[in-house]
LUMLUM-596277 format. One record per residue (C-alpha): x, y, z negated; residue number from 1; residue in three letters. Coordinates in steps of 0.5 Angstrom, whole numbers, plus 500, padded with zeros to 3 digits. Layout:
+-----+-----+-----+-----+-----+
:   u :   v :   w :   i :  aa :
+-----+-----+-----+-----+-----+
:   X :   Y :   Z : NUM : ALA :
...
+-----+-----+-----+-----+-----+
% end
This chain:
+-----+-----+-----+-----+-----+
:   u :   v :   w :   i :  aa :
+-----+-----+-----+-----+-----+
: 278 : 765 : 935 :   1 : MET :
: 273 : 760 : 939 :   2 : LEU :
: 272 : 756 : 933 :   3 : TYR :
: 269 : 761 : 929 :   4 : ASN :
: 265 : 764 : 936 :   5 : LEU :
: 262 : 757 : 937 :   6 : PHE :
: 261 : 756 : 930 :   7 : GLU :
: 257 : 762 : 930 :   8 : TYR :
: 253 : 761 : 936 :   9 : LEU :
: 251 : 754 : 933 :  10 : ASN :
: 249 : 756 : 927 :  11 : GLU :
: 245 : 763 : 929 :  12 : THR :
: 242 : 761 : 936 :  13 : TYR :
: 243 : 753 : 936 :  14 : ASN :
: 247 : 753 : 942 :  15 : LEU :
: 247 : 746 : 945 :  16 : PRO :
: 254 : 744 : 946 :  17 : GLY :
: 257 : 749 : 941 :  18 : ALA :
: 257 : 744 : 935 :  19 : GLY :
: 263 : 740 : 939 :  20 : VAL :
: 268 : 745 : 936 :  21 : PHE :
: 267 : 742 : 929 :  22 : GLN :
: 271 : 736 : 932 :  23 : TYR :
: 278 : 736 : 931 :  24 : ILE :
: 279 : 731 : 936 :  25 : SER :
: 275 : 735 : 941 :  26 : PHE :
: 279 : 741 : 939 :  27 : ARG :
: 286 : 737 : 940 :  28 : SER :
: 284 : 735 : 947 :  29 : ALA :
: 283 : 742 : 949 :  30 : MET :
: 289 : 745 : 945 :  31 : ALA :
: 293 : 740 : 949 :  32 : LEU :
: 290 : 741 : 956 :  33 : ILE :
: 291 : 749 : 955 :  34 : THR :
: 298 : 748 : 953 :  35 : SER :
: 299 : 744 : 959 :  36 : LEU :
: 296 : 750 : 963 :  37 : ILE :
: 299 : 755 : 960 :  38 : VAL :
: 306 : 752 : 961 :  39 : SER :
: 305 : 750 : 968 :  40 : LEU :
: 301 : 757 : 970 :  41 : LEU :
: 306 : 762 : 967 :  42 : PHE :
: 312 : 758 : 966 :  43 : GLY :
: 314 : 759 : 974 :  44 : GLY :
: 313 : 767 : 973 :  45 : LYS :
: 317 : 767 : 966 :  46 : ILE :
: 323 : 763 : 970 :  47 : ILE :
: 322 : 769 : 975 :  48 : ASN :
: 322 : 774 : 970 :  49 : LEU :
: 328 : 771 : 967 :  50 : ILE :
: 332 : 770 : 973 :  51 : ARG :
: 330 : 777 : 976 :  52 : ASN :
: 333 : 780 : 969 :  53 : LYS :
: 339 : 776 : 970 :  54 : GLN :
: 339 : 772 : 964 :  55 : ILE :
: 343 : 766 : 966 :  56 : GLY :
: 347 : 761 : 962 :  57 : GLU :
: 354 : 762 : 961 :  58 : GLU :
: 356 : 754 : 961 :  59 : VAL :
: 363 : 753 : 958 :  60 : ARG :
: 368 : 749 : 961 :  61 : ASN :
: 368 : 742 : 958 :  62 : LEU :
: 370 : 738 : 964 :  63 : GLY :
: 363 : 734 : 965 :  64 : LEU :
: 360 : 732 : 971 :  65 : GLN :
: 355 : 737 : 974 :  66 : GLY :
: 357 : 743 : 969 :  67 : GLU :
: 358 : 748 : 975 :  68 : GLU :
: 352 : 747 : 978 :  69 : ASP :
: 348 : 749 : 971 :  70 : LYS :
: 352 : 756 : 972 :  71 : LYS :
: 347 : 762 : 972 :  72 : GLY :
: 341 : 757 : 971 :  73 : THR :
: 336 : 762 : 967 :  74 : PRO :
: 335 : 761 : 959 :  75 : THR :
: 331 : 763 : 954 :  76 : MET :
: 326 : 758 : 957 :  77 : GLY :
: 323 : 757 : 950 :  78 : GLY :
: 319 : 763 : 951 :  79 : LEU :
: 315 : 758 : 955 :  80 : ILE :
: 314 : 753 : 950 :  81 : ILE :
: 313 : 758 : 944 :  82 : LEU :
: 307 : 761 : 948 :  83 : SER :
: 304 : 755 : 950 :  84 : ALA :
: 304 : 753 : 943 :  85 : ILE :
: 301 : 759 : 940 :  86 : ILE :
: 296 : 761 : 945 :  87 : ILE :
: 292 : 754 : 944 :  88 : PRO :
: 293 : 755 : 937 :  89 : THR :
: 290 : 762 : 936 :  90 : LEU :
: 284 : 759 : 941 :  91 : LEU :
: 282 : 753 : 938 :  92 : PHE :
: 285 : 752 : 931 :  93 : ALA :
: 281 : 755 : 924 :  94 : GLN :
: 286 : 761 : 923 :  95 : LEU :
: 284 : 762 : 916 :  96 : ASP :
: 287 : 755 : 915 :  97 : ASN :
: 293 : 755 : 910 :  98 : ILE :
: 297 : 750 : 914 :  99 : TYR :
: 296 : 753 : 921 : 100 : VAL :
: 298 : 760 : 918 : 101 : ILE :
: 304 : 757 : 915 : 102 : ILE :
: 306 : 753 : 922 : 103 : LEU :
: 305 : 760 : 926 : 104 : LEU :
: 309 : 764 : 921 : 105 : ILE :
: 315 : 758 : 922 : 106 : SER :
: 314 : 758 : 930 : 107 : THR :
: 315 : 766 : 930 : 108 : VAL :
: 320 : 766 : 925 : 109 : TRP :
: 325 : 761 : 928 : 110 : LEU :
: 323 : 763 : 935 : 111 : GLY :
: 325 : 770 : 933 : 112 : SER :
: 332 : 767 : 930 : 113 : ILE :
: 333 : 763 : 937 : 114 : GLY :
: 331 : 769 : 941 : 115 : PHE :
: 336 : 774 : 938 : 116 : LEU :
: 342 : 768 : 939 : 117 : ASP :
: 340 : 768 : 946 : 118 : ASP :
: 340 : 775 : 947 : 119 : TYR :
: 347 : 776 : 944 : 120 : ILE :
: 349 : 771 : 948 : 121 : LYS :
: 346 : 774 : 955 : 122 : VAL :
: 346 : 781 : 954 : 123 : TYR :
: 352 : 782 : 949 : 124 : LYS :
: 356 : 777 : 953 : 125 : LYS :
: 358 : 774 : 946 : 126 : GLU :
: 359 : 766 : 947 : 127 : LYS :
: 358 : 764 : 940 : 128 : GLU :
: 351 : 768 : 940 : 129 : GLY :
: 349 : 770 : 933 : 130 : LEU :
: 354 : 768 : 927 : 131 : ALA :
: 352 : 761 : 924 : 132 : GLY :
: 351 : 764 : 917 : 133 : ARG :
: 346 : 769 : 920 : 134 : PHE :
: 342 : 763 : 923 : 135 : LYS :
: 343 : 759 : 916 : 136 : ILE :
: 340 : 765 : 912 : 137 : LEU :
: 334 : 765 : 917 : 138 : GLY :
: 333 : 758 : 916 : 139 : GLN :
: 334 : 758 : 909 : 140 : VAL :
: 329 : 764 : 909 : 141 : GLY :
: 323 : 760 : 912 : 142 : ILE :
: 325 : 754 : 908 : 143 : GLY :
: 324 : 758 : 901 : 144 : ILE :
: 317 : 761 : 904 : 145 : ILE :
: 314 : 755 : 906 : 146 : VAL :
: 316 : 752 : 899 : 147 : ALA :
: 313 : 757 : 895 : 148 : PHE :
: 307 : 757 : 899 : 149 : ILE :
: 306 : 750 : 898 : 150 : MET :
: 307 : 750 : 891 : 151 : ILE :
: 303 : 756 : 889 : 152 : PHE :
: 297 : 756 : 894 : 153 : HIS :
: 291 : 754 : 892 : 154 : GLN :
: 289 : 750 : 898 : 155 : ASP :
: 295 : 746 : 898 : 156 : ILE :
: 293 : 740 : 894 : 157 : VAL :
: 293 : 732 : 894 : 158 : VAL :
: 287 : 728 : 892 : 159 : LYS :
: 289 : 724 : 885 : 160 : GLU :
: 285 : 718 : 883 : 161 : SER :
: 285 : 717 : 875 : 162 : SER :
: 281 : 712 : 871 : 163 : GLN :
: 277 : 715 : 865 : 164 : ILE :
: 273 : 711 : 859 : 165 : ASN :
: 266 : 712 : 859 : 166 : THR :
: 260 : 709 : 855 : 167 : GLU :
: 259 : 704 : 861 : 168 : SER :
: 266 : 702 : 862 : 169 : GLY :
: 272 : 705 : 866 : 170 : ILE :
: 270 : 710 : 872 : 171 : GLU :
: 275 : 712 : 877 : 172 : ILE :
: 275 : 720 : 878 : 173 : VAL :
: 278 : 723 : 884 : 174 : ASP :
: 281 : 730 : 883 : 175 : GLU :
: 284 : 735 : 888 : 176 : MET :
: 291 : 737 : 884 : 177 : LEU :
: 297 : 741 : 886 : 178 : LYS :
: 303 : 736 : 887 : 179 : SER :
: 310 : 735 : 888 : 180 : ALA :
: 309 : 728 : 891 : 181 : LYS :
: 311 : 725 : 898 : 182 : THR :
: 311 : 718 : 901 : 183 : THR :
: 317 : 713 : 901 : 184 : ILE :
: 317 : 708 : 907 : 185 : PRO :
: 316 : 701 : 907 : 186 : PHE :
: 315 : 701 : 899 : 187 : MET :
: 308 : 698 : 897 : 188 : LYS :
: 307 : 704 : 891 : 189 : ASP :
: 309 : 709 : 897 : 190 : ASN :
: 309 : 715 : 893 : 191 : GLU :
: 315 : 719 : 890 : 192 : PHE :
: 314 : 725 : 885 : 193 : ASP :
: 320 : 730 : 886 : 194 : TYR :
: 318 : 732 : 878 : 195 : GLN :
: 322 : 725 : 877 : 196 : ILE :
: 328 : 728 : 879 : 197 : LEU :
: 328 : 733 : 873 : 198 : THR :
: 326 : 728 : 868 : 199 : GLU :
: 333 : 729 : 865 : 200 : TRP :
: 331 : 736 : 863 : 201 : LEU :
: 327 : 733 : 858 : 202 : GLY :
: 321 : 737 : 855 : 203 : GLU :
: 323 : 743 : 860 : 204 : GLN :
: 322 : 738 : 866 : 205 : ALA :
: 315 : 740 : 868 : 206 : SER :
: 317 : 748 : 869 : 207 : GLU :
: 323 : 747 : 873 : 208 : TYR :
: 321 : 741 : 878 : 209 : TRP :
: 320 : 747 : 884 : 210 : TRP :
: 327 : 748 : 884 : 211 : ILE :
: 328 : 741 : 887 : 212 : ILE :
: 323 : 742 : 891 : 213 : PHE :
: 325 : 748 : 894 : 214 : VAL :
: 332 : 746 : 895 : 215 : LEU :
: 329 : 739 : 899 : 216 : ILE :
: 325 : 744 : 903 : 217 : VAL :
: 330 : 748 : 905 : 218 : VAL :
: 335 : 742 : 907 : 219 : PHE :
: 330 : 739 : 911 : 220 : VAL :
: 328 : 745 : 915 : 221 : ILE :
: 336 : 747 : 916 : 222 : THR :
: 338 : 740 : 918 : 223 : ALA :
: 332 : 738 : 923 : 224 : VAL :
: 332 : 745 : 926 : 225 : SER :
: 340 : 744 : 927 : 226 : ASN :
: 339 : 737 : 930 : 227 : GLY :
: 334 : 739 : 935 : 228 : ALA :
: 339 : 745 : 937 : 229 : ASN :
: 345 : 740 : 938 : 230 : LEU :
: 341 : 735 : 942 : 231 : THR :
: 339 : 741 : 947 : 232 : ASP :
: 345 : 739 : 951 : 233 : GLY :
: 343 : 735 : 957 : 234 : VAL :
: 336 : 737 : 962 : 235 : ASP :
: 330 : 734 : 958 : 236 : GLY :
: 333 : 731 : 952 : 237 : LEU :
: 331 : 735 : 947 : 238 : ALA :
: 324 : 737 : 950 : 239 : THR :
: 322 : 730 : 951 : 240 : GLY :
: 325 : 727 : 944 : 241 : THR :
: 321 : 733 : 941 : 242 : SER :
: 314 : 731 : 945 : 243 : ALA :
: 315 : 724 : 942 : 244 : ILE :
: 316 : 726 : 935 : 245 : ILE :
: 310 : 731 : 935 : 246 : GLY :
: 305 : 726 : 938 : 247 : GLY :
: 307 : 721 : 932 : 248 : THR :
: 307 : 727 : 927 : 249 : LEU :
: 300 : 729 : 930 : 250 : ALA :
: 298 : 721 : 928 : 251 : VAL :
: 300 : 722 : 921 : 252 : PHE :
: 297 : 729 : 920 : 253 : ALA :
: 290 : 726 : 923 : 254 : TYR :
: 290 : 720 : 918 : 255 : VAL :
: 292 : 724 : 912 : 256 : SER :
: 287 : 729 : 913 : 257 : GLY :
: 281 : 724 : 914 : 258 : ASN :
: 279 : 721 : 908 : 259 : VAL :
: 276 : 715 : 910 : 260 : LEU :
: 283 : 713 : 914 : 261 : ALA :
: 287 : 715 : 908 : 262 : ALA :
: 283 : 711 : 904 : 263 : ASP :
: 283 : 705 : 908 : 264 : TYR :
: 291 : 706 : 910 : 265 : LEU :
: 292 : 707 : 902 : 266 : ASN :
: 296 : 714 : 903 : 267 : ILE :
: 295 : 721 : 900 : 268 : MET :
: 289 : 724 : 902 : 269 : TYR :
: 291 : 732 : 904 : 270 : LEU :
: 284 : 736 : 905 : 271 : PRO :
: 284 : 741 : 910 : 272 : ASN :
: 291 : 738 : 913 : 273 : VAL :
: 287 : 735 : 919 : 274 : GLY :
: 288 : 742 : 923 : 275 : GLU :
: 295 : 741 : 924 : 276 : ILE :
: 293 : 736 : 929 : 277 : VAL :
: 291 : 742 : 933 : 278 : ILE :
: 297 : 745 : 933 : 279 : PHE :
: 301 : 739 : 934 : 280 : MET :
: 297 : 737 : 940 : 281 : SER :
: 299 : 744 : 943 : 282 : ALA :
: 306 : 743 : 941 : 283 : PHE :
: 306 : 736 : 945 : 284 : VAL :
: 303 : 740 : 951 : 285 : GLY :
: 308 : 745 : 951 : 286 : ALA :
: 314 : 740 : 951 : 287 : CYS :
: 311 : 736 : 956 : 288 : VAL :
: 309 : 742 : 961 : 289 : GLY :
: 316 : 745 : 960 : 290 : PHE :
: 319 : 738 : 962 : 291 : LEU :
: 316 : 740 : 969 : 292 : TRP :
: 321 : 745 : 969 : 293 : TYR :
: 327 : 743 : 965 : 294 : ASN :
: 327 : 736 : 967 : 295 : SER :
: 333 : 734 : 971 : 296 : TYR :
: 336 : 738 : 975 : 297 : PRO :
: 333 : 744 : 970 : 298 : ALA :
: 330 : 750 : 973 : 299 : GLN :
: 331 : 753 : 966 : 300 : VAL :
: 334 : 752 : 959 : 301 : PHE :
: 330 : 753 : 953 : 302 : MET :
: 336 : 756 : 949 : 303 : GLY :
: 336 : 757 : 942 : 304 : ASP :
: 329 : 760 : 943 : 305 : THR :
: 326 : 754 : 944 : 306 : GLY :
: 331 : 749 : 940 : 307 : SER :
: 331 : 752 : 933 : 308 : LEU :
: 323 : 753 : 933 : 309 : ALA :
: 322 : 746 : 936 : 310 : LEU :
: 326 : 743 : 930 : 311 : GLY :
: 324 : 747 : 925 : 312 : GLY :
: 316 : 746 : 927 : 313 : ILE :
: 318 : 738 : 926 : 314 : ILE :
: 321 : 739 : 919 : 315 : ALA :
: 315 : 744 : 917 : 316 : VAL :
: 310 : 739 : 919 : 317 : VAL :
: 313 : 733 : 916 : 318 : ALA :
: 314 : 737 : 909 : 319 : ILE :
: 306 : 739 : 910 : 320 : LEU :
: 304 : 732 : 911 : 321 : ILE :
: 308 : 729 : 905 : 322 : ARG :
: 312 : 725 : 910 : 323 : LYS :
: 319 : 728 : 910 : 324 : GLU :
: 322 : 722 : 908 : 325 : LEU :
: 320 : 719 : 914 : 326 : LEU :
: 324 : 724 : 918 : 327 : LEU :
: 331 : 720 : 918 : 328 : PRO :
: 327 : 714 : 922 : 329 : ILE :
: 323 : 719 : 927 : 330 : LEU :
: 328 : 724 : 928 : 331 : CYS :
: 333 : 718 : 929 : 332 : GLY :
: 336 : 722 : 935 : 333 : ILE :
: 337 : 728 : 932 : 334 : PHE :
: 340 : 725 : 926 : 335 : LEU :
: 345 : 721 : 930 : 336 : ILE :
: 347 : 727 : 934 : 337 : GLU :
: 348 : 731 : 928 : 338 : ASN :
: 352 : 725 : 925 : 339 : LEU :
: 356 : 725 : 931 : 340 : SER :
: 359 : 732 : 931 : 341 : VAL :
: 360 : 731 : 923 : 342 : VAL :
: 364 : 725 : 924 : 343 : LEU :
: 368 : 728 : 930 : 344 : GLN :
: 370 : 734 : 926 : 345 : VAL :
: 371 : 731 : 920 : 346 : GLY :
: 375 : 725 : 923 : 347 : TRP :
: 379 : 730 : 927 : 348 : PHE :
: 381 : 735 : 921 : 349 : LYS :
: 383 : 729 : 917 : 350 : TYR :
: 387 : 725 : 922 : 351 : THR :
: 391 : 732 : 924 : 352 : LYS :
: 392 : 733 : 916 : 353 : LYS :
: 395 : 726 : 915 : 354 : LYS :
: 398 : 725 : 922 : 355 : TYR :
: 400 : 732 : 924 : 356 : GLY :
: 395 : 730 : 930 : 357 : GLU :
: 388 : 730 : 931 : 358 : GLY :
: 384 : 724 : 933 : 359 : ARG :
: 377 : 723 : 935 : 360 : ARG :
: 372 : 718 : 934 : 361 : ILE :
: 368 : 720 : 941 : 362 : PHE :
: 370 : 722 : 947 : 363 : ARG :
: 366 : 728 : 946 : 364 : MET :
: 361 : 730 : 941 : 365 : SER :
: 355 : 731 : 940 : 366 : PRO :
: 353 : 724 : 942 : 367 : LEU :
: 350 : 725 : 949 : 368 : HIS :
: 357 : 728 : 952 : 369 : HIS :
: 360 : 722 : 950 : 370 : HIS :
: 356 : 718 : 955 : 371 : TYR :
: 357 : 723 : 960 : 372 : GLN :
: 365 : 723 : 959 : 373 : LYS :
: 364 : 715 : 960 : 374 : LEU :
: 361 : 716 : 967 : 375 : GLY :
: 353 : 716 : 965 : 376 : TYR :
: 349 : 720 : 969 : 377 : HIS :
: 345 : 725 : 965 : 378 : GLU :
: 338 : 722 : 967 : 379 : SER :
: 340 : 715 : 965 : 380 : LYS :
: 342 : 718 : 958 : 381 : ILE :
: 336 : 722 : 957 : 382 : VAL :
: 331 : 716 : 959 : 383 : THR :
: 335 : 711 : 955 : 384 : ARG :
: 335 : 716 : 949 : 385 : PHE :
: 327 : 717 : 950 : 386 : TRP :
: 326 : 710 : 950 : 387 : ILE :
: 330 : 709 : 943 : 388 : VAL :
: 326 : 715 : 941 : 389 : GLY :
: 319 : 712 : 943 : 390 : ILE :
: 322 : 705 : 939 : 391 : MET :
: 323 : 710 : 933 : 392 : LEU :
: 316 : 713 : 933 : 393 : ALA :
: 313 : 706 : 934 : 394 : VAL :
: 317 : 704 : 928 : 395 : LEU :
: 315 : 710 : 924 : 396 : THR :
: 307 : 709 : 925 : 397 : ILE :
: 308 : 702 : 923 : 398 : VAL :
: 310 : 704 : 916 : 399 : THR :
: 303 : 706 : 915 : 400 : LEU :
: 302 : 698 : 914 : 401 : LYS :
: 309 : 695 : 913 : 402 : LEU :
: 310 : 695 : 906 : 403 : ARG :
+-----+-----+-----+-----+-----+
% end
């Protein structure tokens, strides 16, 4: 909104200072500041509203230290995060940019699924909330929407360079083309085309590559969204980890959308993708602002309203900037939390079938509960997980040059 307003004022009246809104760096900084203001100013009011509506957390008895103190803590705090993301984006981003549109749709879509889950838990008093199959169905739905927009929308292209023979010699020509390419970390020729996965179909390969692409997009969104959801088990863990990941993705979005930076780093140049930086700046600001209330001891929990949306946004951004294969590194915390649950459940079922008694790998899963069972205070667990998250973020950024 403000972008279009100041663009009009600059072109029509040559208003001094209006041209600064043309710079992504300025609008990103303003989005970050605004998201912090929104979350800090309105966060307390939203928490009081939730508390007055008696929307408190029903804590399961897991035998963990301090869990009794958490009973009655307001949940659905993800509404604070969603507001602090959407409002700055509407103010400072180009709202006709297809990448911004995709991210706004994804945020509202996944936030709505999480809100419905929290609503059922709180008002219907059903501890399981929304049935798992409906959550998965919602995640698959947004995955299909994102994938099809990327496949068919004319503004989502990649710069491809090709050599042509002319009378004066060989010339390099740059074209903006639809592409199924992504980035492989640590490889010198770091581009991978998903169409390769359909080569076994022979001449029909070029007609069916989109099926593979849709399946990959759906898998990534579902996995990362659920990983963030599992990570949201101790005060501040999912929020802080998401902020670290969001800041890293903002860096990748900036260099991918800047033709000079992309050329220098020898990475794919993606036209118009720079607007994602504004969205991710609001994302980081929203997470940091929410930490004001969510750090130990938490005054509010984000609930599935926040966690499903945070994980989904991270996945969608990574896919849009063609960096989804970096997620196992960047989202290492989410990955290990996911794996700890899968391994725990799988090993328990296997040993129960084989020995007649289920055995466990961890004292409790997800992994952060394992450390709680070992006697670590949750503040120490969260801080150490953040440190690991920062290390993984640095390693991810290093892949820009380390090949």
